[in-house]
VEXDREN-2710 file (C-alpha; in Angstrom, 1 decimal):
% VEXDREN-2710
k/r/px/py/pz
1/MET/30.4/-7.1/-12.1
2/ASP/29.7/-7.2/-8.3
3/TYR/25.8/-7.6/-8.5
4/THR/25.4/-7.2/-4.7
5/GLU/26.9/-3.9/-4.9
6/ILE/24.9/-2.8/-7.9
7/TYR/21.8/-3.9/-6.1
8/HIS/22.6/-1.6/-3.4
9/ASN/23.4/1.1/-5.8
10/LEU/19.9/0.9/-7.2
11/SER/18.6/0.9/-3.8
12/ASN/20.3/3.7/-2.6
13/SER/19.8/5.8/-5.7
14/PHE/16.0/5.0/-5.5
15/LYS/15.9/6.0/-1.8
16/ALA/17.7/9.4/-2.8
17/ALA/15.0/10.2/-5.5
18/PHE/12.0/9.0/-3.1
19/LEU/13.0/11.1/-0.4
20/LYS/13.3/14.2/-2.5
21/THR/9.6/13.7/-3.6
22/TYR/8.5/13.9/0.2
23/ALA/6.0/11.0/-0.7
24/GLU/5.0/8.6/2.1
25/LYS/4.5/5.4/0.1
26/VAL/5.9/3.5/-3.1
27/VAL/3.1/1.9/-5.4
28/ILE/4.3/-0.7/-7.5
29/GLY/2.4/-3.1/-9.9
30/ILE/3.4/-6.8/-9.3
31/SER/2.8/-8.7/-12.4
32/GLY/4.2/-12.1/-11.2
33/GLY/7.4/-11.5/-13.5
34/ILE/11.1/-10.8/-13.1
35/ASP/11.0/-7.2/-13.6
36/SER/8.4/-6.0/-11.2
37/ALA/9.7/-8.6/-8.6
38/CYS/13.3/-7.1/-9.1
39/ALA/12.0/-3.6/-8.7
40/CYS/10.1/-4.2/-5.9
41/ALA/13.0/-6.0/-4.1
42/CYS/15.0/-2.7/-4.6
43/ALA/12.2/-0.5/-3.4
44/VAL/11.6/-2.8/0.0
45/ASN/15.5/-2.6/0.5
46/ALA/15.7/1.1/0.1
47/VAL/12.7/2.2/2.0
48/GLY/11.3/-0.7/4.0
49/ASN/8.7/-3.1/3.3
50/GLU/5.9/-1.1/5.4
51/ASN/6.1/1.7/2.8
52/VAL/5.7/-0.3/-0.4
53/LEU/2.2/-1.0/-1.6
54/GLY/1.9/-3.7/-4.1
55/TYR/-0.9/-4.2/-6.7
56/PHE/-1.8/-7.0/-8.9
57/LEU/-3.8/-5.8/-11.8
58/PRO/-5.1/-8.7/-13.8
59/TYR/-7.4/-8.8/-16.9
60/LYS/-9.9/-11.6/-17.3
61/THR/-7.6/-13.5/-19.6
62/SER/-4.5/-13.2/-17.1
63/SER/-3.4/-16.5/-15.8
64/GLU/-3.7/-17.9/-12.2
65/HIS/0.0/-18.6/-12.3
66/SER/0.9/-14.9/-12.6
67/TYR/-1.2/-14.2/-9.4
68/ASN/0.6/-17.1/-7.6
69/ASP/3.8/-15.8/-8.5
70/ALA/2.7/-12.2/-7.4
71/LEU/1.5/-13.4/-4.1
72/LYS/4.9/-15.5/-3.6
73/LEU/6.7/-12.3/-4.1
74/ALA/4.5/-10.4/-1.7
75/GLU/5.2/-13.0/1.1
76/LYS/8.7/-13.1/0.4
77/LEU/9.3/-9.4/0.9
78/ASN/6.5/-9.0/3.4
79/ILE/4.6/-6.4/1.5
80/LYS/0.9/-5.9/1.2
81/LEU/-0.7/-7.1/-2.0
82/GLU/-3.9/-5.9/-3.3
83/VAL/-5.7/-7.2/-6.3
84/ILE/-7.5/-4.8/-8.7
85/SER/-9.2/-6.2/-11.8
86/ILE/-9.0/-3.9/-14.9
87/THR/-11.4/-6.0/-16.9
88/ASN/-14.6/-3.8/-16.8
89/MET/-12.5/-0.3/-17.3
90/ALA/-10.7/-2.0/-20.1
91/ASP/-13.7/-3.8/-21.8
92/ALA/-15.6/-0.4/-21.4
93/PHE/-13.2/0.9/-24.2
94/ILE/-12.2/-2.3/-25.7
95/ASN/-15.8/-3.1/-26.6
96/GLY/-16.6/0.1/-28.4
97/GLN/-13.9/-0.3/-31.1
98/ASN/-14.0/-2.1/-34.4
99/ASN/-11.5/-4.5/-35.5
100/ILE/-9.3/-4.1/-32.5
101/THR/-5.8/-5.7/-32.9
102/PRO/-3.9/-7.4/-29.9
103/LEU/-1.5/-4.7/-30.1
104/ARG/-3.9/-2.1/-29.5
105/LYS/-5.9/-4.1/-26.8
106/GLY/-2.5/-4.9/-25.1
107/ASN/-1.9/-1.1/-24.9
108/ILE/-5.4/-0.4/-23.4
109/MET/-4.7/-3.0/-20.6
110/ALA/-1.4/-1.1/-19.9
111/ARG/-3.0/2.2/-19.6
112/CYS/-5.5/1.0/-17.6
113/ARG/-2.9/-0.3/-15.1
114/MET/-1.2/2.7/-15.1
115/ILE/-4.2/4.9/-14.1
116/CYS/-5.0/2.5/-11.3
117/LEU/-1.5/2.7/-9.9
118/PHE/-1.3/6.4/-10.3
119/ASP/-4.6/6.7/-8.6
120/LYS/-3.3/4.8/-5.8
121/ALA/-0.3/6.9/-5.4
122/ALA/-2.8/9.7/-5.1
123/GLU/-4.7/8.0/-2.4
124/HIS/-1.8/7.0/-0.5
125/ASN/0.7/10.3/-0.9
126/GLY/2.8/7.9/-2.9
127/ILE/5.0/7.8/-6.1
128/VAL/4.7/5.1/-8.8
129/ALA/7.9/2.9/-9.2
130/GLY/8.8/1.8/-12.7
131/THR/9.5/-1.6/-13.7
132/SER/10.9/-1.4/-17.4
133/ASN/14.4/-2.7/-18.0
134/ARG/16.9/-1.0/-20.5
135/THR/16.7/-3.8/-23.0
136/GLU/12.9/-3.1/-23.4
137/LEU/13.4/0.5/-23.3
138/LEU/15.9/0.6/-25.9
139/LEU/13.5/-1.5/-28.1
140/GLY/10.4/0.6/-27.5
141/TYR/9.0/-2.7/-26.2
142/GLY/6.3/-1.4/-23.7
143/THR/3.1/0.9/-24.0
144/TRP/4.0/4.6/-23.9
145/TYR/2.2/6.1/-20.8
146/GLY/1.3/2.6/-19.9
147/ASP/3.8/0.1/-18.3
148/THR/6.6/2.6/-19.3
149/ALA/5.3/5.3/-17.2
150/SER/6.4/5.9/-13.7
151/SER/7.6/8.6/-11.2
152/ILE/10.9/6.7/-10.8
153/ASN/12.2/3.9/-12.8
154/ILE/14.3/1.6/-10.6
155/ILE/15.7/-0.9/-12.9
156/GLY/15.9/1.3/-16.3
157/GLU/19.7/1.0/-16.4
158/LEU/19.7/-2.8/-16.3
159/TYR/19.8/-5.1/-19.4
160/LYS/17.4/-8.1/-19.1
161/LYS/20.1/-10.6/-18.0
162/GLU/21.3/-8.1/-15.4
163/VAL/17.6/-8.1/-13.8
164/TYR/18.1/-12.0/-13.4
165/GLU/21.4/-11.4/-11.6
166/ILE/19.9/-8.7/-9.3
167/SER/17.0/-11.0/-8.8
168/LEU/19.2/-13.7/-7.4
169/VAL/20.9/-11.5/-5.0
170/ALA/17.8/-10.1/-3.8
171/GLY/16.3/-13.8/-3.2
172/ILE/13.2/-13.5/-5.8
173/PRO/11.5/-16.8/-5.6
174/GLU/12.6/-19.3/-8.0
175/SER/9.5/-19.8/-9.9
176/ILE/9.5/-16.1/-11.0
177/ILE/13.3/-16.4/-12.0
178/LYS/12.6/-19.4/-14.1
179/LYS/9.4/-18.8/-15.9
180/THR/9.4/-17.6/-19.5
181/PRO/9.1/-13.7/-19.7
182/THR/5.5/-12.7/-20.9
183/ALA/3.2/-9.7/-20.5
184/ASP/0.4/-12.1/-20.0
185/LEU/-1.9/-10.4/-22.6
186/TRP/-3.2/-13.7/-24.0
187/ALA/-2.6/-17.2/-23.4
188/GLY/0.7/-18.5/-24.9
189/GLN/2.1/-14.8/-25.4
190/THR/5.6/-14.5/-24.7
191/ASP/8.0/-11.5/-24.9
192/GLU/10.8/-13.1/-27.3
193/GLN/7.9/-14.1/-29.7
194/GLU/6.7/-10.6/-29.8
195/ILE/10.0/-9.0/-29.9
196/GLY/11.3/-11.3/-32.7
197/PHE/14.6/-11.7/-31.0
198/THR/15.9/-13.5/-27.8
199/TYR/16.8/-11.6/-24.8
200/GLU/20.5/-13.4/-25.0
201/PHE/21.0/-11.8/-28.4
202/LEU/19.6/-8.5/-27.6
203/ASP/21.7/-7.9/-24.3
204/ASN/24.7/-9.1/-26.1
205/LEU/24.4/-6.8/-29.0
206/PHE/23.4/-3.9/-26.8
207/TYR/26.6/-4.7/-24.5
208/ASP/28.8/-4.8/-27.4
209/ILE/27.6/-1.2/-28.6
210/GLU/27.5/0.5/-25.4
211/GLN/30.0/-1.2/-23.1
212/ASN/32.4/-2.7/-25.8
213/ASN/32.1/0.3/-28.3
214/LEU/32.1/-2.0/-31.2
215/ASN/31.4/-0.1/-34.6
216/ILE/28.8/-1.1/-37.0
217/ASN/31.5/-3.3/-39.1
218/GLN/32.6/-5.1/-36.3
219/LEU/28.8/-5.9/-35.2
220/TYR/28.4/-7.2/-38.5
221/GLU/31.3/-9.4/-38.3
222/LYS/30.1/-10.7/-35.0
223/TYR/26.2/-11.0/-35.5
224/ASN/23.9/-11.4/-38.8
225/LYS/23.8/-8.1/-40.6
226/GLU/20.2/-8.2/-41.2
227/ASP/19.5/-8.6/-37.4
228/VAL/21.8/-5.8/-36.3
229/ASP/20.2/-3.4/-38.8
230/ALA/16.8/-4.4/-37.6
231/VAL/17.6/-3.9/-33.9
232/ILE/19.2/-0.6/-34.4
233/LYS/16.5/0.8/-36.6
234/ARG/14.0/-0.1/-33.9
235/VAL/16.1/1.5/-31.1
236/ILE/16.2/4.8/-33.3
237/ARG/12.7/4.6/-34.3
238/ASN/11.5/4.4/-30.7
239/SER/13.7/6.9/-29.1
240/PHE/10.8/9.3/-28.4
241/LYS/9.4/6.8/-25.8
242/ARG/12.5/7.1/-23.7
243/SER/12.1/10.8/-22.8
244/THR/9.1/12.9/-21.7
245/PRO/7.7/14.9/-24.6
246/PHE/9.8/16.9/-26.6
247/ILE/9.7/20.6/-25.8
248/CYS/10.0/22.9/-28.6
249/GLU/12.7/25.6/-28.4
250/SER/11.7/29.2/-28.0
251/LYS/15.2/31.0/-28.0
252/ILE/14.2/32.6/-24.6
253/LYS/17.5/33.1/-22.6
254/ASN/18.3/31.4/-19.5
255/ARG/15.8/28.3/-19.8
256/TYR/18.1/25.9/-18.6
257/LYS/17.8/23.2/-16.1
258/ILE/17.4/24.2/-12.8
259/ASP/20.4/23.5/-10.5
260/GLU/18.8/21.7/-7.7
261/ASN/21.9/21.5/-5.5
262/GLN/21.5/25.3/-4.7
263/PHE/18.2/24.4/-3.1
264/LEU/19.0/21.2/-1.1
265/ASN/18.8/23.2/2.3
266/LEU/15.3/24.4/2.0
267/GLU/12.9/23.4/4.5
268/LYS/10.3/20.9/3.7
END
């Protein structure tokens, strides 16, 4: 693959979608991780650094290392980075719950962050750029209406391994590229530990399914059957998270998707 071409394809696609909204700014959460870094680089390449606003949204357990990497990215891309702590707003809800699990707590944090980002988008007449990659979207590894929520998802077609390749093209700081993927929800937490599989295995499996068109028997020959079944079941189980809420069918005639092409010449 020509990852330089893909990088520019993503940037051009994002620019076209952004201009259609008539927004003035791109608002993006910068976690210090590879996904938000890659998405941010594409946004800057598309609309210019002066139009991209970055936000680091830590909880009290967030690591200083994450902030340092977020700062490195902001300096590299020459964008503004604002820090907004979500501790008080998250704890206001968390402290009122009984026997709260780490999963529920993480979901609360993710939704608090998205509240902040969409509010900042409203403040600056902007849109929220999404930072969820395809591997995680297929698995449902993300909080619905939390970190998976956005106005435009820049990297949603990229497997995790492709995010790394695009990040190399974009010149993302080395410390971000080499760090272990984590949502930084608690000390020692890693994405692969939570998912139960390595990204390398998942990306290879998905690539064989989607790009190489291997059938189920071919997949069983190449990989462990139990692992294949577990991943596919998870993809199916979480399919609802990859689309907007299902709208029930009324059978009313002509309720088709509007053809936007016929309106492209309308005045702003």
